[in-house]
N, C-alpha and C positions, 0 to 999 in steps of 0.2 A: 513613593507616597504610602499613606497608611495601609491601604488595601494590599499593596504588594508586600509590605512588611509583615502583615498578618499571614498572608499566603506562604511566604518564604519561611517564616518561623514555624508554622505548622508542618510544612514539608520537612524541615530539618529535624524536628522533634518527633517525626513519625506520626503526625496528626493525633498524638495522644492528648494534647492540651489545646483546646480551641480557645481562640481569643475573641473578645468582643471588639468589633471594628471601631465602635464608638469610643471604647476605652483607649484604643491605639491612638486615635486622633487627639483625644484629651491629653495623653502622655506626650505626644509630639508637641502640642501647644505649650505644655509645661517645660519641655526641654528647650524649645525655642525661647521661651521667656528667660530661662536660666543661661542662655548663651551657649548651649551644648550642640544645638543643630541650627541650621539657617535655611530658609527657603531658597530654592534654586530659581533664579529669574528665567522666565521664558520656557520652562519645562512643563509642557502640558500634554500628557499622553492622550492618544485618541480613543482609548477604551478604558473601562473600569468604572468605579463608583463616581458619584458627582463631585466629591472633593478630590481634585486632581493635583493639588499642590505637592511638589516634590521637595525633599529635604536632603541636606548633606551635613555630615559631621563637621563641626568647627575644630580647631586645634584643641580647645579645651575639652570638647566632646571626645576626641580621640584619646586624650590623656585619661579621662574618666573611664573609658572602656578598657584601656590597658591596666589601670589600677584594679578594676573589677575582676579581670581575669587573673591578676597576680595575687589577689588576696584570698586565702582559703576561708571558706565560710564556717562559722561555728554551727553546731547542731541547733536547729530551730526548736523553740518550745513545743512540747507535745500538743497536738491539736485535740480538740474535744471530740475524740473518736467515739461515736455512738456505741460501737461494739465494746470498747473498753468500759465505758460507763455502764452498759447493760450487764456485763459479766460481774463487775465489781458490786453492783447493787444486788444482783441475784445471789452472789456468794454470801451476802450478809443478811438476806431476808430471814425473818423469823417465821415459824409456822403459824403464829397468831395472825399473820397478814391474810391467811386464807386464800392465797392466790394459786396454790398448787403448782408452783414453778419447779421444773426439773432442770437443773443446771446442765446435766449431760445432754438433754434434748436440745437445749438452746445452743450448746457448742456443736452438737452433731449437725443441726440445721445450718449453722453458719459454715461449717466445714464443707458441706455439699456445695454451697454457693461459691465459696472461695476456691475450691478445687475446679469448678467450672470456669471461673475467671482465669485460673492458671492455665488450663487447657486452651482457652481462647487465645491468650497472649503467646503461648508456646507455638500455636499454629501460625500466628502472625510473624513470629521470629523465623519459623521455618520457611515462610513464603517470602521473606525479605531478601533482596539481592545481597550477595556477600560483600559487594563493594559499597553498600549503603550504610556506611559506618555510623552516621549520625542517627539514623532510625534504629539501628541495632543497639546503640548506646541507650536510647530511650526505652526500648523494649526490655533490655537487660535490667534496667533500673526498676521497671514495673514488676517484672517477674521475680526479681529478688525480694521486693517488698511483699508480694503475695506469698512467696515461699516462707518468708519470715512470719507472716501471719499464721500460716498453717502450723509451723513449729510452735508458735506461741499458744495456739488453741490446744495442741497436744499437751504442752506444759501445764496449762491451766487445768485441764482435765486430770492429769496425773497428780498435780499438787492438791487439788480439791479432794480427789479420792483418798490420798494419804491423810488429809485433814480429817475426813469423816472416819476413816479407819482408826486414827489415833483417839478420836473422841469416843468411839464405841469401845475401844480397848480399855479406856479409863472409866467406862460406865456412864459416859455423858451422853446427853441427847444431841443428835446432830440438828442442824438448822432446818426445821420444818420438813417439807417434803423433798428437799434437795438431797440427792444421794450421789456421792462421788463414786465413779466407776472404780472398781478395785476394792471397795469397802465390802467386807463379808456381810452377807445378809443373815440376820439372826433367825434361828429356827423358831417358828411360832406354832402354837397349838390352836386349832380351831375345833369347834364342836359341831357335829352334824345334827340333823334333826332328831336322831335317836339318842343323842346325848353321849355317843361314843367319841372318845378323844382320837384325833388323828393328826398327823404331821402334814 
């Protein structure tokens, strides 16, 4: 039944993705309507949530499952990742906005959080049983995505640093207060109270 499906799927995926049990039952109803599952008569477990109906795959349902496993998936459209949006907006901010945003600080703050996430999932992998292949598959996928984000953050910082350096080399003003790491700081003169120049 629905609760058992939820529990088993979460166990097989290492409890990385939690399912809403209500959505599970809604999906089962739709599958039943489409002739892909059928309710098993007389099957009423003694424990579990109030909806105790049990289901079995029909022949059509088994065929759909086989087709699903056999068909490679195409890369899904990029999600509206808040981090990507944040960095792309920050990189294009003009100083006239008066926000005082430092792109390097934004990236550094995110890198700390992302690194902590990587450490947490690395510990989960180390604690997983070697024969729990399904859980390790899921943890490998998550850690690979986190590692990719860290590489991307490094790339963003390097790319923006080069961008600022190129602008300064050509005598152009960089975007507001945003300073790319690696961009040389111009030597400026200030005047002390006695009017003497100093660097």
